C-alpha positions as CSV (number, residue, x, y, z in Angstrom):
1,M,119.3,81.6,118.6
2,D,116.1,79.6,119.1
3,L,114.5,77.4,116.5
4,D,111.6,79.8,115.9
5,L,114.0,82.7,115.0
6,K,116.1,80.4,112.8
7,I,113.0,79.4,110.8
8,S,111.8,83.1,110.7
9,L,115.3,84.2,109.5
10,G,115.1,81.6,106.6
11,F,111.6,82.7,105.8
12,I,112.6,86.3,105.4
13,R,115.6,85.4,103.3
14,N,113.4,83.4,101.0
15,M,110.8,86.2,100.8
16,L,113.5,88.8,99.9
17,Q,114.9,86.6,97.1
18,A,111.4,85.7,95.8
19,T,110.4,89.4,95.6
20,G,113.6,90.4,93.8
21,M,115.0,92.3,96.8
22,T,118.5,90.8,96.3
23,H,120.2,94.0,97.6
24,L,118.9,93.1,101.1
25,S,120.2,90.7,103.7
26,V,118.9,89.6,107.1
27,R,120.5,88.6,110.4
28,S,119.4,88.0,113.9
29,E,120.4,89.8,117.1
30,G,118.7,88.7,120.3
31,R,115.0,88.4,119.6
32,S,115.3,90.7,116.6
33,L,115.6,90.0,112.9
34,I,117.4,92.8,111.1
35,I,116.9,93.6,107.4
36,Y,119.8,95.6,106.0
37,S,121.7,96.5,102.9
38,I,125.4,96.9,102.4
39,E,126.2,100.4,101.2
40,P,129.6,101.7,100.0
41,K,130.8,102.7,103.4
42,E,128.6,100.8,105.9
43,E,125.7,98.5,106.7
44,A,122.4,100.3,106.4
45,I,119.7,98.8,108.6
46,R,116.3,99.2,106.9
47,A,113.9,97.4,109.2
48,V,113.9,95.5,112.5
49,L,111.3,92.8,113.3
50,T,111.3,92.0,117.1
51,R,109.5,89.0,118.4
52,L,107.5,89.7,121.6
53,N,108.3,87.6,124.6
54,G,106.3,84.4,124.9
55,R,104.4,85.1,121.7
56,Q,104.6,84.5,118.0
57,D,103.8,88.2,117.3
58,Y,106.3,90.7,116.0
59,V,106.7,94.5,116.2
60,L,108.2,96.4,113.3
61,T,110.6,99.3,113.5
62,L,111.8,101.3,110.4
63,A,114.6,103.6,109.8
64,N,113.7,106.8,108.0
65,H,115.9,108.5,105.4
66,R,117.7,110.4,108.2
67,G,118.4,107.2,110.2
68,K,115.8,107.9,112.9
69,W,113.8,104.9,114.1
70,Q,110.1,104.8,113.9
71,L,107.9,102.2,115.5
72,V,105.1,101.0,113.4
73,P,102.0,100.9,115.6
74,V,101.0,97.3,114.6
75,V,101.7,94.0,116.2
76,G,101.2,90.7,114.4
77,P,102.4,87.4,113.1
78,L,105.6,87.4,110.9
79,Q,103.7,86.8,107.6
80,E,101.4,89.8,108.2
81,M,104.2,92.1,109.2
82,L,106.3,91.1,106.1
83,D,103.3,91.6,103.8
84,M,102.9,95.1,105.2
85,L,106.6,95.8,105.0
86,T,106.9,94.7,101.3
87,D,103.6,96.3,100.3
88,E,102.6,99.5,102.1
89,L,106.0,100.2,103.6
90,A,108.1,99.0,100.6
91,F,109.8,102.4,100.4
92,A,111.9,101.4,103.4
93,L,113.3,98.5,101.5
94,A,113.9,100.2,98.2
95,Y,117.2,99.9,96.4
96,W,119.4,103.0,96.8
97,P,121.3,103.6,93.6
98,K,124.9,104.6,93.9
99,V,125.3,108.3,93.5
100,G,127.7,108.1,90.6
101,H,125.2,106.2,88.5
102,I,122.4,108.8,88.6
103,R,122.0,110.9,85.5
104,S,120.3,114.2,85.4
105,I,117.5,114.7,82.8
106,Q,118.1,117.7,80.6
């Protein structure tokens, strides 16, 4: 992994901690930084930020509730992409409560 990706990985980890999203982790794979949660049976990838070749810009891909990937039609620096992800697209990072802990309202 190159130095830029290592720095970006640490930046995302710090941002997740600072915003209280402690249920999420981040790892790198190739030119991509993968934000995921650990669910009871498997790893659930929530978002992927991929650095474009020869640039400092990233493209963002999200998994919807059915696991299908959707490319966000915006390219930009890591900070801007993370701001968008944690603000307008925060639903993709939301905590999924364990099924056994949900109570019905009667």
